Structure formats: C-alpha cells, structure tokens
N, C-alpha and C positions, 0 to 999 in steps of 0.2 A: 259290692258283695262278691265273695269268692265263689267262682263257679265250681260246681260238683261234676262228677262223671255223668250223672243223670242229666244235667243241664246240656252238656255237650251231645249226649245221645239224642235228646229231644230236638236239638238244632240240626243235627245231622240226619234225623229221621230213621235212626237205628236203635238197637237195644244197648243198655249199659255194658252188657257182656261183650258186644262186639267192639265198643270203643276201647274196652280194656284189652281185647286181642289185638287191636290195631296198634295201640300204644306200646304193648309189650311184645309185638311181633310174634304172636303165636296163633295157632289155628289156621284154618283155610278161609281167607277172606278175599273177595274179588278185588281186583285193581280199582274198579269203580267205587266201591264201598270204602276202601282205604282212602281214596282221594277225597271223598265227601267228609270223612272224619278228620283227616289232616288239615283240610281247608278251614274247618271250624276251629280246630286246635290253634292254627297259626293266626286266624283272624281274631280270636279271643284271647290269645296268650295263656291258654289253659295250662296249668302245672299240676300233673297227677299226684295225688297223695299215695302212701304206701298201700292204702286199701284198693286203689285201682289195680295195682299189680296183684294184690291178693285175690281179686275176683277172677283173674285169669289163671293163676297158678295155684290158688288156694293155700299159698304160703306167704306169711308176712315177713319172714326173715328177721323177726324181732325176738330178742332174748331179754327176759326179766332179770334184773340184778337185785337181789334181796340182801340187805344187811339185817340179819335175823337176831332174835333174842329180845328178852324184856329190857335189857340195857344194850342199846345199839352201839355198834362200833362206828365212829365218824370216818368220813373220807380222809381225814388227816392222819389216821393211825398208820404209822410208818411201815408196819409189817404187811397189813392187808392192802394198803394202797399200793405197794409194789406188786402183789399178787394180782390184784384187779387190773393193773395197768398191763401186765403180761397177758392176762385173760382177754382184755379188750383188743389188744393188738392181734392176738391169734384168731379170735372169733370174727374180727373185721376181715382178716384175709380169707376167711371161709365164707364171707358173704352175708354176714349178720350185723345188724345194728342192736344197740343195748338201750333198753328202757329201764331207768332206775325207779324203783317203787319209793315214792316220797309223799304221796297225798294221803295225810292222816285222816281225812274225811271221806275217803272213797267208800268205806262201809259204814253205815250208821251205827249198827249194833256192836260188831266186833270185826277185827281184822279178817279179811276173806281174800287170800292170795288166788285161790282157784277163780273166783269171780273176776279178779283183775286180769288174770291170764286170758280168760274167755273174752272179756271186754276188748282187749287189745290185740287178740288173736295171736298171742305169743306162741312161738314154736317150742320154748322151754325156758328153764329158769336156772341160774347159778345162785346158790344160797351160801353167804359168806359169814363166817364167825359166829358168835352167839353163845351164850350160856343161858340156861333156863328158856328154852325155846317156847315160843307161844304156840298155842293149839293149831293156829292157822298153818305153821310149818309142817306139822305132823299130818295135817290134811292134805296139803300140797304133795308131800312126800308119798303118801298113800294113793294119790290119784294116778291117772294115766298120763299126766303131763310129765315130760322128760325133765329131770332134775339132776344137777351135780352139786354136791356139797363140798366146800372147802373148809377143812378142820371141823366138819360136822359129819357125823356118821348118819348115813340115809340107808334105808332098807326097803323102800318102796319098789313096786313092780317095774318102774322105768327111772330108777334112781341109781346113781353111782356117786362115790366120793373119793377125794383125794386128800392126803394128809401127810404131814411129816412123821416118820417113825419116831415117836416121842420116847419110846423105851430106849432106842439107840442114842438119843440126845444125852440122856444121863449117863448111859453106859460109857460113852466116849469120854465125858468129863472125868468120871471116877476112875476109869482105867488109866487115863493119862496121868493122873495125880498119883495113883498107886505105883505106876511104873517109875515115877520120879520120886518115890519114898515120902510123899506127903499124905498123911493119914488123918489129919483133924479138919474136917470140912463141915461148914455150916450151909443151910439151904434156906433160900427165900422163895417161896412158892406163891401162886396166885391165890384167889379165893378158895377157901377150903372145900367148897362144893364144885369147883371147876374140873371138868373132866380131863382137858389137856394137862392142867397143873398136877392133878393127882396121878396121871400116868407118869409124868416126870419124877414126882416125889416117891412113888412106889418103886420105880427103877432105880433111883438114887439110893433109896434104902436097901433094896435088894443087893446092889453091887457093893455098897459100903460093907454090908454084913458078909458078903461072899469073900471079900479081900481083908476082912478083919480090921476095917478102918474105924477110927473113933467117932462117934456121933453122941451128941448130947441133946436132950429134949429141948433145952433152952436155946439151942442153935437152930431149931426148926421154927421159922417164922413165916407169916403170910402177909401178902399184900394184895393189890388188885390189878397188877400188871403195869401200873403207871408209876411215874418217877417218884412222886411224893410218898407213896406207900413203901417203896423200896428204901427211901430215906428213913422212914419211921421204923421199919423192920431191922435195918442195920443199927440204929440207935439201940434197939432192945437188945441185940446181940452184943454190942459194945458195953452194955450195962452189966453183962455177966462177969463173973469173977475170973473166968479164963477165956482167952480168945482162941477162935480157930485159926488155922493157917490160911485157909481158903474159904471165901463166901462164894457160893454157886447160886445165882438167881435165875428163876424160871422165865425172865424176859429181860431184854437189854434195858428197857426203860427203868425197871426196878433196880438193875445193876448200876445205872447211872445215878440214881437217887442214893444208893448205897455208897457210891464213890463221893458224892457230896458230903454225906455224914462222916466218912473217914477223914475228908480233908478238914471239916470243921473241927475234929478232934486232933488235928495235927498229926495224923497217922500217915505214914508213907506206903504207897502202892506201887510196886508188890513187896517192898522190903519188910513192912510190918504185917500186912494182910494182903493176900492175892485175891483177885476178883475175876469171875467168869460170868458172862451173861448168856443169852440165848435169843437168836434170831438173826444177828448181823445186820442190824439197820445201819443206815449211812452214818448216823451219828457216832457209831463205835470207832471209826476211824479217826475221828477228830477230837475225841475226849482227851484228857490229860491225866494219866497216860491213856493211850489207845486201848480200848477194851477187848480183852479176849472173849470169845463167844462161840457158840455152836450155830453155824450157818445153816438156815433153812433155805433150800433152793426155790425161792419165791418165783423166779422166772419159770422154772420147770413146772411148778405147781399150777401157775396160771394158764400155761399151755396145755398142760394135761387136761385141766378142767374144760378148756375150750374144745379140745378134740374128743373128749369123752361125751360131752353134751352134743356135739355135732353127730357122732355115731349113734347116740340114742335117738335123737330126732329122726334120723334116716334109717333107723333100725339095722345099723350095720354091726352092732355088737350088743351082747348081753350086759345088763348091770353088773358092775364090779367095784372093787375098791383098790386103790394103789397107795402104798406107803413109800414115801420118798426118803432116801437116805440123807441124813444130816451130814455135816462136815465140821470138825473141831478146828477153830482158827485161833491160833495163839498169838496174842499181842502182848504189849509191855505189861499190862495190868496182871498177867500171870506168867511172866517170863521166867524160866527156870534155866540156870546155867547148866550146860551139858545135858539138856533134856534128851530123853531117849527116843520118843516118838511123837513128832510134832508136824503140823500142817500150818505154815505161817501165812499171814494175810496182810494185805496193804492197809 
C-alpha cells in the first residue's frame, strides 16, 4: 500500500504539516525533528505527491488544459496542437505541470470545470478552441479562477485571451491580390455560425468591396475547417458557370481539400486557379504545389498564453486581450510573376 504524508507523520511522531515543511525545506524546523522525519522517509522509501508540496506552499503548480466547445478539438488538430506544445514548453519553464480535463464522468449531472479545479487544487486554466461553448466554460470564466483563452474571447474578472488578428488575416490576402491586379476571388469559410470564420469572412467582404473587387454569391461557400468540407465546397464553386481567379479558404485543411478537388477536375494550380489557405500548418510545405497561406504565429500565441496565465495567477497583471499579427506566406499555389509585395516561405 502506498504511504501517505499522514502515515509518515504518524511514524515520525509529528504533524503532516511538519513532514511537508521538512520535505519542501520550508519553515523553521529543528535539526532533531528534520532527522526524525528524514529517517522515516529513507526507511520507507516514501515519495511525496504534489499535494504534500501544496500543504506547505498552498500552491499545487498545476494548470488545467480544457479543449472546450460542444464539438471538441482533438489533440491531433495541427493548428491547436502546435499552440498547446508552445504553451506546454513555456508554462513548464515557469514551474507548472498540466492536467488535461478528460474524465467525462467527473460530474454526474453536467460538466463542472470549477469543481474540477477545486478538486485538483489547480492554479488556473488555459481554454483552447471551441465553438458553441458549454455553460461550464462561461461559469469558469466568471469565477475567480485565473483563465486564459486561446482563440476564445473571455471577459471574466480574472481572465485574459490571446488570438490572431483575424481581420488582418483576410486584409493581407485581399490586399496582396489587389496589388497584383487579381480581382475575382472566392471564399471558403468555416461553419456559418463560427465566430473566427465570420470575422475572416466579414473582413474579406469589406476589403473586397473597398478595392472594387469582384465577388459572386455562389463563390461564397462554407465547410467545417476540415479537408473533406473544403473538397466539397471547392466542387460547388467549380460547378458555377464562371470560375474565380483565386480561392481563399479560412483554414489550410479546407484549402488542401480544395486542392484535391481541383486535381480531380484536371485543373492546374496556380495556372487555372490560385489557392490560399490560413494557419500555415506543416502540411502546407509538402503539398503539391506547396500551399500559400496566412501564417498564425502559433509559437507566440502559446508562449503568450503561458505568461498571461502566470501573471494572472500571481496577480502581476490585470486581465487583458492580445491580438497577434498574422503573416502572408506566398508559395507556389498562389505564385504571381513579378509580384509587388510578398513574404515568401519555405
């Protein structure tokens, strides 16, 4: 049977708090008491859990990771996977471990993130992704538990969030095409009720109108951010009587699906139709042709989320939101001879 801190305390004839102070080298404890406790620890091979440290410091140094939304994003999602990896590395250097919320049976009646945080003595939470957020996320946001959202707008008393500047994502695409005299552009968005997709679509529409560029209603199609939906949306565009010069998709996965549809129709990219995605996932570099895209700085977003959460936990900063600038990366799928303004990528 695994020993607990109370077992060690009983064997040493001291309190659990004293054992915790000895193990974590805190407080003022006499050499005689330290020796008694350490003798028991050595004889029994006791290994303290994080709760032993928590007894002494009242800090668990544990962060909750929540993949939010009624439709959860998986670990394999290429964009959020990179953001979370950057967050993990940065928060680890700040002295925290991560607990991923995965137990679907933790709460009997409904999801309760606040109860989980209290149960595991969490310092705070990072909330990733999600559309149609469940009520439990709003409750957590409005609590006194420090939270940072990634691509989720939070507004609670101890909440911050970080997101790409999605208006600039579309602005950079449209401006680049306009400066290179390309004015017929189609758009493949995510779900029609997606907050992020709608920001990109509204900005796309705004800048297309501002520059007097040609939009057709049938060239505005929707998917679900994943490859198959981009494939289907591209086919609907290709069924139109007139083709656009460029198709801009609100995610790289949908753009890759669109590329597949174009190839099946024996159409050349970029000669017949050019293609631009969004996110700059790893696969963009290895598609045929390599996919032009708008890079979201996933490394920066993950690190910012970590530092914002650390500051909220330690009350070093007020809640805030940060928009990270995107960067247009032109590759062969949207290569324009003698282009005017371009940031090339590998």
